[in-house]
N, C-alpha and C positions, 0 to 999 in steps of 0.2 A: 503494499499499499504506500509507504514512504520510500521514494526512490532518491538515492544520491545524485544530485545535479551538478554539472561542472560550472554553471552559473552561480553567482552569489546568492540569489534569491530565488526560490520556487515556491508558488503559491498553489496549494491543494485546496479546493473548494468544495465542502460537503454541504449541498443544498438540497433539502428534501429527500435525503437519502442516497443521492446520486453524487458523483465525484469527477472531477475533471483536473487534469495536470496543465498547468500554464506556467511557462518560463518567462520571466521578465526581470528588468533591473530594479524595478520599484514595485512594492505591493499595491494592488488596487483592491477596491471593495466592490463585491458583485452579489448583493443580497437578493434572494428569490423575491422578497417583498420589501420595497423602500419603507424603513420605520416611520411611522407617523410622529410628527413632533407634537409634543403637548406644551412645550415652553422653549424658549432660546436659552442658552447657557447662563445667562445673567439672570434669568427669571425663575419662577417656581416650577417645580416638575411633580407630576401625579403618579408616576410609577416609579419602580425601584431602579431600574438601568436600562439603557439602550444598547450598551456594548460593555465588553469586559476585555481587556488586553492583558494576557498571560506572558510575561517574560521570564525565560528560563535563564537562571544564573547559576546553574550548578556547574561542577567541576568540568564536564565536557565542553562548556562553552568557552573555556580559557584557551582553546585551541587558537593558533595564529590563523588570521586571514589577511594576507598581504601585510600591510603595516600595523594593524590593529587586531582585535580578537573577535570571535564570534559574538561574544556578549556584547561588546561595544556596537557591533553592527546591529544586533537585535535592538538595542536602545535606539539607534539612529533611525532604524526603520519604523520603530513604534512611534517614534516622535513625528517622522514625516506622515505616518497615517493619520495622526490627529488633524492635520491640515486639510485631509480629504474628507473627513467625516462631515455629515450635516451639522450645521451650527446648533441645532436643538439637541444633539446627541448627549445622553448623560453617560459618562465614562467611568468605569472602575478599573483599577489596576491591580492584578495579582502578581506577585513576585515569589519564584521558586527558587529558594537557595537551600540552606540546611534543612529547611522545611518551608511549606508554602504560607504565605501571609498576605493579607489585604494591605495595599499601600494607601494609607488615608482612608477616609470613609468613602466619599464620592465627590466628584468634582464636575462643575458645570463650565469651568474655565479651562480653555485648551492651554494657556500658558502655565496655570498651575498644575495641570496634568503632566506637562512636559517637564517641568521642574522636579516633580515627583520621581519621574522615569529618569531623568538626568543624574539624580543623586544616588541611585542604586549602585551597590558594590557587588563585584564578583565574589561569589561564595566559594569556599574550598571543600565542600563535601557535596553529598548528592541526596537531595530530598526526593520526594515521591511525585512523579508527574501525575499518577492517578489521584493522589490527594489534592493536588493543585487543581486538577480538572473539576473535583468535587466542589472545592471552594469557589471556583469560577462559575459553575452552574447554578449555585444557590441564588444569586440575585437575578440571573436571567429567567429561572423558573418561575419567579413571581410575577412575571409581566401579564398584564391583564389584556393587551391588545398589541397588534403589530407582530413584527418578527425581529427577535433579538439577535445579535451578532458576538461571536467569540473569536478573538484573533490570538493565535497561539505563536509566539516567536521562538524557535529552538532549532537545533541541529537534528534533523530526522533521519539522516542517512542510517540505514540499518545496522550495518557493521561497526562503525565507529561509535554512533550514538550509544549502542547497547554495550559495546565493549568497554568503553572508557568510563561512563558514569551510570550506565543501566537505568536512566529515569524512564525510558520509553519502552515499557514491557507490552506484550500483547493484550494485556488488561487495559492499558491506557489506550491502546489503539482501538480496542473495541468499544471503549467509552466514547471515543471521538467520533465514531461512525454512528453510534446511537444518538449522540448529542447533535450530530448533523441532521437528524430527522426532525428535531424541535427548534433548532437555531440555525443561523448561517454560521458555519464554522469554517474559519480560513487559517490554515496551518501554513505559517511562513518559514521557509527553511533558510538560515543564515549561516554564512561561513562555508568555505570550500570544504569538500567531505575529506577526511582523513582516512586513507585506505589502509595504513598500518601505523602502529604506535608502540613503542617500547616503554615499559614502566618498571621501577624498582618496587616491587611489591613487598619485599621484606629485607630488613637488615637487622641481624641479632648476633650476639656472641655465642661462642661455643661454651660448654662446660668443662671444668667448673669456672666459677667467677675469677677474673684475673687479679693478680697482684703485681707489683713492679718486678720487672725483668722476667715474669713467668709468660711464656708465649701464650697468646690468646688467639682463638680462631674465630674470625668474623664471616658469618655467612650471608651472602648476598643473592637474592633471589630476583631474576629478571623475567619478566613475562611479555611476550608478543601479542598484540591485540589487532585483529584484523588480518588482512592478507599481507603476509612478509615475504612472499616469494621473491619479489624483486628489491627487498629492502636491504640496505648495506649492513654488514655484521656491525653490531654496536660496540662501542669501547666502554668498559666498565672500569671505573677508578675508585680507589679508596683513599680519602683523605683523613688525616689525624691532626685535629688542631689547625686546620687550614692548610696543611702541607700534604701534598700527594706523596703516598708512600708506595703504591703500586697501582699499575694500569694494565689491563688485558683485553683483547679482543674476544668476543663471546659469540659462538656459533649456537643459534637456537636450533633445537631438535625439532621433531614432530609433535612432541608434547607441547610445544609453544611456551615452555618455561624451563629455565635453566638456573642452577645455583653454583655460584662460585666461592670458593673458599679462600680467604686471605689471612695469613698468620702475620702477627704483629706483636711486638713487646712494646707495652707501654712503659717507658723508661722513667718517668717522672711520677712522683706521688700526686694524689689527687685526683681531679676529674678531667677526662679528656673528651673533647667532642669529635666523634667519628661520623664521617658522611661518605655515603656510597652515592656514585653518580654514573648515569648511563647516557651516552650521547649518540646521536644518529637519527633524530626525528625532530619534528616540528611542534610537538606538543610538550612544552617543558614543565608544567606543574607536577607531573608524576614522574619526573627524571631523577629526582634524589630522594633519600630518606636519611634522617639523622639519628644518632643514638648517643646519649650521654653515658659515659663508661668510667666508673670510679675504679681506682687500683690502689688500695693501701699497700704498705710495706709488706704485710703478712696479714692472713686472717687467723687471729689468735683463739686457740682452743685450749681450755682448761680441763686437764685430765685429772679426775679425783680418784685417789687410790689409797685405801686403808690397809692393803696386805702387808704382812709382817716384812721387817727389813730383810737385809741379805744382799746378795748381788743382783743387779738391776734386771738380769734375765730371769730371776725368780718372782719378779713382781707380775701382778695381774695386768698391769697396763704396759708391760714391755712392749708388745707387739704393736699396740696402738701408737706408742710414742715412737718407735722406729718408723712406722708408716707415715706419720705426719712430720717427722724430722729426718729425712733419708739423706739429707746433704752431707757429703764429706768435703773436706778443704779441696778446692780446685775443680769440683764437679758442679755441674749446672743443677738447678733446683729441679726435683722430681714431684714436689708437692706444693700447692699455694698456701699451705696451712703451717702454723706454727704451735705445736703442742708443748705445753708445760705442765708437769706433774705436780700436784699439790695434794694435801691431806684434807679431810672433811672440814677441819676447823678452820682451814685457810681459804675456804670459799666464802670470802667476805664481799660486801658490796664494793669495796675499794678494788679488790682482785677482779671482780665481775665486770667492772665499768669498761667498755671497751672490747669485752671478749665477744667473739662471734658465736661461740657455742662451748657447752659443758659436756663432756663425756664421764659418765660415772662406770668405773671400770670394777663392777661387782661389789660396790661398797656395801659393807654390813652396817656400819656405824652410822645410821641416819637417825636424827632427832628431829624434833618439831621446828627448830629454828632453821635448820638445813633445808628441811622440806619446804617451808614458807619462802625462803630465798630463791629455791629453784622454781617454785610455781610462779612467784612473781616476775621472775626472770623471762619465763616463756610467755606469760599473758602479755608482757610489754613488748614481745617480739623476738625474744631470744630462742635459741634451740638446745635441746637436751637430748643425749643418746644414752639410754640405759642399758648396760650389759649386766648379766646376773653371774652367779657362781655359787661356790660353796658357802661363803661367808653371808650372803644374803638371807636375811630373816623374813620369810613371806609374810608372817603375821603383822610385823612392823611395817613392811612396806605397803601392805593392804590398808593399814590404819592411817599412816602419815602420807602416802604418796597416791593411792587409789581414791581414798575418802568417798567410798560409794559412788564412784564415777565423776567426782567432782575435781579430782587431782590429776596429777601427772600421768599415772598409769592407764593406759587404754583398757585393761581388763584386770580382774583379780588373779593374783598369782596362786596357783594351786600346788599340787605335790611335785617333787622332782621325779622324773621318770629317767631311770638308768638303762641304757641299751647294752646288754651283755653281749660278749663275743659270740656266744650260741644264738641269741635273738638276732644279732647282725647278720650271721650266716643264712638263717631262715628268712627274716623280714629286715633287709638293710634299711636304715634310716639316713637319708641323704639330703643335702640341701638342694632344691630345685631352681637353681639359677638360669637353666635353658629356658624355662617357660616364664620368666619374669616378665610382668606387664606393667608393673608400676612405673609412673612417670619418672621417678628418680633414676631408673635403671633400664627402662625399656630401650632407649636408644643404643644401649651398649650390651644388650643381651647376649649377642652373638660371642662378643668378647669374654663376657662373664661365663657364659656356657661352655668354654673350652675346659673349665675346671668342673667336670661332671661327675667326679667321685669324692665329693666332700662329705666325710663321715661324721655323723653326730652321735656323741656317746652319752650325752646327758642334756636334759632340757627341762624347763619348768612347764608343766600344764597350765593353761589359762582358764578362767572362769569364762562363761559365755560372752562373747562380744556382744556388744548392743546392736539390735537389728534397726535397719533404718535410719543409722547415724552416719551421716555424710562426713562427720568429723573423725571417724575411726575407720581404718580398713587394714587388711593384711597385705603387706608389700611382698613378702616372700614366704613360702610354705616349704615344708619337708615333704619327703615322698610318703610319708604315713598320713598326710592332710594336715598335720598340726601347724600352727604358725610358728614361723622362725623369727620373722620381723614384722612388727606392727607400727603403724603411724597413727599419731593422734593429734588433731589440731586443738589448741587451747588458746583462747584469746587471740593475740595477733602472732603467735609463735607455733612451733611444732615440736613434737617429741617423737622418737623412735624408741622402741623396746624390743631388744634381742632377747630371745627366750632361753639362749645358751651364752656361753662365756666369751670373753674377748682374749683368752689365752688357750693353750692347747689342751686343757684339762678336760674340757667338755666337747670339743669339736677339732677338726684339723683344717678349718678354714684359714687360720692365721699363718699356716705353713704354705699356702697356696698363692700363686700369683694373683688370684682374684681378689685377694683381700684389700690390697691397696686401692684399685678403682673403685672397689665396693665401698670401702670407709670414705674415700674422698668425694665420690658421687652422692653418697648418702648425707654427708655433712653438707655439701653444696646445696642440696634439695632442702634440708630442714632449715638451713640458715636462711634460704630464699634469696631472691633477686634484689640486692641492695640498690638498684637503679630502677626498679619498677615504677615508683613513684614519680620519676621525673622524666620517663619516657612515655609519652601519651598520644592517643589518637585525637583526631578532631572531635569535639563535643565532650572529651573526658575532663573530669575536674581535678585540678592541682590542690592538693592539700599538704600542708607543711606545719610542723610544730614549731612554736616561737619559744626560744629559750630565755630571752632577756628582753624585758620591757614590752609596752602596749602601743608604742608609737605607730601610726599608720606607715605603710610602706609603698614604695613607688615601684611599678612594674613597667619594664620596657617591653613593648610587644615587637614582634618581627616586622610589622609594617611601619615602624617608626613612631606610632602613638604610645601614649601612657596611660597607666590605669593606677588608681589609688585603692590599696587593700587595707582595710582595717582588721586586726587580730581580733578573734572571738574567743570567749571563755568556753571550755568544754569540760566534761567531767560532772559527776554528780555534785560535787562541792565547788565547782568551777576552779579548780585547783592549776589548771594549765591553759595554755592559749594556743590557738592554731590560726592559720591563714587559710583561705579557701577562694579559688578563682576558677569560675567555669566558663567565662568567654573565650574559650579555646577554638575560635572559628578560623583561624589563620595559621596555616602550617610554618613552622621555622622555630627559632630560638627565642625564649622568653628569659628575660634576666631581672631579678630583684636588685633594686639599688640600695643595698642594706649591708651593714657590717657582718662578717661571717661568724661573729660571736653571737648573733641573735638567731640565725637559722643554719640548719645543716647544710641544706642544698639550697643555693640561690638561683640555680638555672633549671629550666626544664624545656624539653622539645616537644612540639607537636606534629605528628605526621598524618598523611592521608590514611584512612582506613585501608587495609590490605585489599578488602573485596572491591574498592573503587580503583 
């Protein structure tokens, strides 16, 4: 129904259910019945509307059309249309941006309507054309006499219009045909068609999260939209803090989507702005994506161990410590973490400040104060990994750490099951790494599954896991169906419970090559993405805790404008302050003009949604 034309403007007129294609340089009006005038534009009117102008301002309209864009063409053509309408016509304007909205109430003044159209700004997201048509039809449906007209200014070519911003679905096309039976529907196509387009649909870092001088993998996904048979191969470049670090040509395969992997070391502490760019087309808005990536010197992990003294190799925490601190003098880092062994009474708020995670290495000496500190740590966004062992007292753990389901433990600890050599020969108990589907490990299950004979000699039975609880799930099971690793979300943080030990007394996992990636990937998952709150999509809300003071803050937006943000009290007692900002309608870098002591993250980026 909607054909891409080489001319700048194509008018499709639906009148009385029939349609005709007319190619011309300027839009004309040709209603089946000329609307009867009830008053001129300066006088009173007796009906709701004579005409509605619907202007598409979605992302697809940012395509270049000569020296301008399709959106600017649409505004220009709509303004010229006003001069051709009868002087008595009452006009409403509907604008489709992030969502459809009525521009003003109604206008009987051509100059006023033209001004309303002229100040419209290009949106950087994709609203629904079907909803915009519903909004446009409402005033037209209320006419008592005569025949109303709807003028839709958009890019209707089937391939690029659907691929780039997808506002013109089959549903909206069907609506236009139906509306053509009741009104004069004029669909004005603006902007030269885009036969093909490259878009950066994803930029994300690999796992685990980076630290200084620890290589991080950046994954850049590029998608071709439309017909790229004759399109040149695009060049994909990676920039870090404005400096190009690598550039490659990309051959798009039959799937229409390819992912490139760039490996880079973030050499300086703090936050880096990473950018992926693709070149080779004339639709620029979707040619880049931004990513703010923080890189501390190391991600500090506190390893709590109360096992008896002696040689380091005799302690329960030995294998965890070696896995998190594998560096020898002169050797490159093999882990982004830094593990420090402490005793339970050394787990103080001062020690926990700045720690990314706490690993409990089969600790038996748990008291109420320790339990409260661990629980508060997790609820505030921290991560705890609990291993068990011979010293663990299940009654004490259930009382202080399970707390009838309100504490750290995802389930009540039951009895210890010992697997004897005879039982192992008949029904061996192994860890099922090959079948893992938990998001912490699923991308690496092939690597983990190479260690397929990991024997378990002892483990804790667990009480019934709560059903229909989205905060608790089994991450890894054993071959007898019993849980080996269980996750629980608590407040803003996460907990892992391993039902066996972190030494070689209850299983042989620590002696296998799978232990290091399993530990690092698991810690990375429960710690979470430290940059999630500052990498947003259009329409997302930026939320940041305020450390010091309640003075308003100034935010610089990507388009050069500024916004004032006032901190707000949160919490039952109003004990803390946050800032919230939701006008993320423009892609790019946003920056708070504030001292770093007041907020942790002063910058955030906004990208197009991947689906667009």
